[in-house]
N, C-alpha and C positions, 0 to 999 in steps of 0.2 A: 358448208364452207366455213373455214376457220383461217385466221391470219395471225402472223407475228409481225409487229411493227418495231423496227430498230429506231429508237429515239431516246434522248435524254430529257425530253420535254414532256412532263406529265400532263400539261394542259392540252397539248396536241393529241396525245394518246386518248384522253378522255373525250375530246370532241369527236375524233374519228370513230370511236366505239359506237357513239350514238348515230353517226351519219351513214355508215356503210351498211347497216342492216344485217350484219353477221358478227360473230364473236371476234374481237381483236385483242390479242394479248400484246403487251409491250415488254420489250427487253431493252434495258439501258445499255446502249452500245455507242462508244465513241468512234466516229468515222472521220478520217481525214478528208475534209471536203475540198478536194482538189479540182472538182469540175468547174467549168466556166459558166455553167447555167444552172438554174434551179433543177431542171430535168436531169442533168448529169449527176448532180449531187444526190438527188432522190434515188437514182439508180444505184449509185455506190452504196447507199444505205440499205436498199432492198437486197443487194447481193450480200451485205454483211448479215442481214436477217436470215437469208437463205442458208447461210452456214450454221445457223443456230436452230432453225425451224424443224419441228418434228416432221416426219414423212407425211405427205399429203396436205401440208399447210402452205398457204400462200404467204410469201415473204414480202413485206411492205417497207418502203422508204418514203420519207416526205421531206421536202425542203421548201421553205417559204420565206417571204420577206416583203419589204415595201420598196417600191421603185418610184423615185421622185423625179418628175420631168425636168424641173429646173436644175437638178443636180446630175443630169445625164444618166438617170436610172439608178443612182446611188440611193441608199446603201446597198440595194439589190441583194445579191447572194451573200453579202457580208452583213446583213441586217442584224444577226444575232451577235456579231463581234464588233459592231460599229460603236466606237467612241465610249466605251465604258463597260464595267463589269456586270451591270444589271439593267433591267428594262427602264427604270426611272432615269438613269444616267444617259442612256441612249436617246430617250425622248427629249430630254433637255438639250442634248447636243444637236439633235436634228432641228429642233425649234430655233436654237441659236443660229445655226447655219442658214436658216430660212428668214431671219430677221431682215425686213426691208424687201423681201422678194414677193412680188405680186402674184406670179404664176405659182399656184400652190397645188397643181394637179399631181396626183400620185395614184398608184395602183398597188393593191395587195396582190401578190402572186403566190400560188401554191402549185408545186409539182408533186404528184403522187406516182410512185413506181411500184410495180408488182412483178415479182419473179414467181411464176406459177410452178407447181410441183413438177411439171414436165420440162421446165427450163425456159419456156417462153417468157418474154418480157413485155409488159404493158407500161406505157408512160402517158399520163394525162396532165393537163394543166387547167387550173381555175383562176380567174382574175376577178377582182372587184375594183372597179374604177371609183375614184373619189378625189378628195383633196385634203390637205393638211389644215387643221385648225390653227389658230394663232396661240392657243393655250391648251392646257390639259383639262379635260372635262370627263367626268364619270369615273366609276370605280369598279365596273364589271370588266371582264376580259383580262387580257395580258398583252405584253409586247407594246406595240404602237397603237393599240385600240383607243387610248384616251386622247389621241391627237389625229385620228383618221375619221373623216366624215364621208361615208359612202355616197355615191351619186344618187340623187333623188331623196336624200335624207337631210335633216337639219341637225341631227345629233351625231356625236361621235359613236363609234362602235361600243365604247365603254359605257355610254349612256343608253344605248339601245337595249342592252341586256342580252343574256346568253341565248334565249329562245329566238329572238330576231336574228342574232348573229348566226346561229345555226341554220337559219333559212337562207341567208344571202351571202355569207362569207365566201372568200376565195377557196377556203378549205372545203366548205360544203359543196361548192361547184365542182371542185376536183373530185370529191368523194362520189358525187352523182355520176360524173363521167366515168370514173373507175368502175363503179358498180354496173353501169351499163356495158362497159367494155368486157367486164368479167362475165356478164350474162351472155354476150356474144361469143366469148372464147370457150365456153363449155361445150 
């Protein structure tokens, strides 16, 4: 089994390579994310990958972000485009919006979509519940990792380190679900 992932995020590609248990090549593809859900956007990306994938290759798309309860699920599908040109600006903006807010519950959400060589589609989702910290902590990871504390943990994802993140993350959960679905689809 071999896959092609449509992404412009090298961090996500690296994580998925280690999580899926089979070779995953990445192709930088800009996809207009017009979907209303993580799953819809992941499927758009998977179809973009399908147009580039060699015969017999599984085409993958991934869309993920953070959904904050007190903000009605924002930034959600707009997490990568929320309030700034880079991760640090987005984290600062989110923490600023949350000043004085006691309910800090949030979830990391990841949708993974696959278009199989025979045209069948699979879409799975992984979630990691937790809460926003009040400040940035840790230097591992990317995105919102320095401000997200998973349920049952005391540290942010950025403090936990890559090995622990790869065990519990929303992306790891989605990858396990996709691998299981692919096993059943064969």
